[in-house]
Every structure is written in C-alpha cells, then in structure tokens.
C-alpha positions as CSV (number, residue, x, y, z in Angstrom):
1,M,191.7,8.2,-88.2
2,N,191.5,5.1,-85.9
3,I,189.1,7.2,-83.5
4,L,186.8,8.1,-86.3
5,K,186.7,4.3,-87.5
6,T,185.7,3.4,-83.7
7,R,183.1,6.0,-83.4
8,K,181.6,5.0,-86.8
9,C,181.6,1.2,-85.8
10,A,180.1,2.3,-82.5
11,A,177.3,4.3,-83.9
12,V,176.7,1.4,-86.4
13,L,176.5,-1.0,-83.4
14,A,173.9,1.2,-81.8
15,V,171.9,1.5,-84.5
16,C,171.8,-2.2,-85.0
17,A,170.9,-2.6,-81.2
18,A,168.0,-0.4,-81.6
19,V,166.7,-1.9,-84.6
20,A,166.8,-5.4,-82.9
21,L,165.0,-4.1,-79.6
22,Y,162.3,-2.5,-82.1
23,A,162.0,-5.8,-84.2
24,T,161.7,-7.8,-80.9
25,A,159.1,-5.6,-79.4
26,A,157.1,-5.8,-82.7
27,W,157.5,-9.5,-82.9
28,R,156.2,-9.9,-79.6
29,V,153.2,-7.6,-80.2
30,E,152.4,-9.6,-83.1
31,Q,152.4,-13.1,-81.3
32,L,150.1,-11.5,-78.6
33,R,147.9,-10.4,-81.3
34,Q,147.7,-13.7,-83.2
35,T,146.8,-15.4,-79.9
36,P,143.2,-16.5,-79.5
37,R,141.2,-14.6,-77.5
38,N,140.2,-17.5,-75.2
39,L,143.7,-18.3,-74.5
40,S,144.9,-14.7,-73.5
41,T,142.3,-14.0,-71.1
42,C,141.4,-15.4,-67.8
43,N,138.2,-17.7,-67.7
44,L,137.0,-18.7,-64.1
45,E,137.6,-22.2,-64.6
46,H,141.1,-22.0,-65.6
47,C,142.5,-19.0,-63.3
48,V,143.7,-19.2,-59.9
49,P,141.6,-16.2,-58.0
50,H,144.2,-13.8,-57.0
51,T,142.1,-12.7,-53.8
52,A,141.7,-16.4,-52.4
53,S,142.9,-17.2,-48.9
54,L,144.4,-20.2,-47.9
55,S,141.3,-21.3,-46.3
56,A,139.4,-20.8,-49.6
57,L,142.1,-23.0,-51.5
58,R,141.1,-26.2,-49.4
C-alpha cells in the first residue's frame, strides 16, 4: 500500500512539473509576443556590431 501511495505521489509531482514547465514557456512566449517590435529588433544605432574589430571600436 505504501509503494502505491509513493508512486501516485511521484506521478502527480511529475505531471505538476510538466504543467509548470509548459506554463512558464507559454508565459515567456506571450511576453515576447507583446514586446514592441522596435525593442525586439536591433537598430544600428542601438546595437554593437557582432563583426566589429578592436580598431573599429576606437
């Protein structure tokens, strides 16, 4: 009886963890979706170029 209770508790915890991970991912996607487009993209005056050399940064 005790092992059955432990397995049931472990199954409930696993389902809760999976639901929590899904909810967190859905929340992050929704936050990114609501971000204004100009903040989510990289404008040249706001970004550091990824291919810049040290001499170009002077």
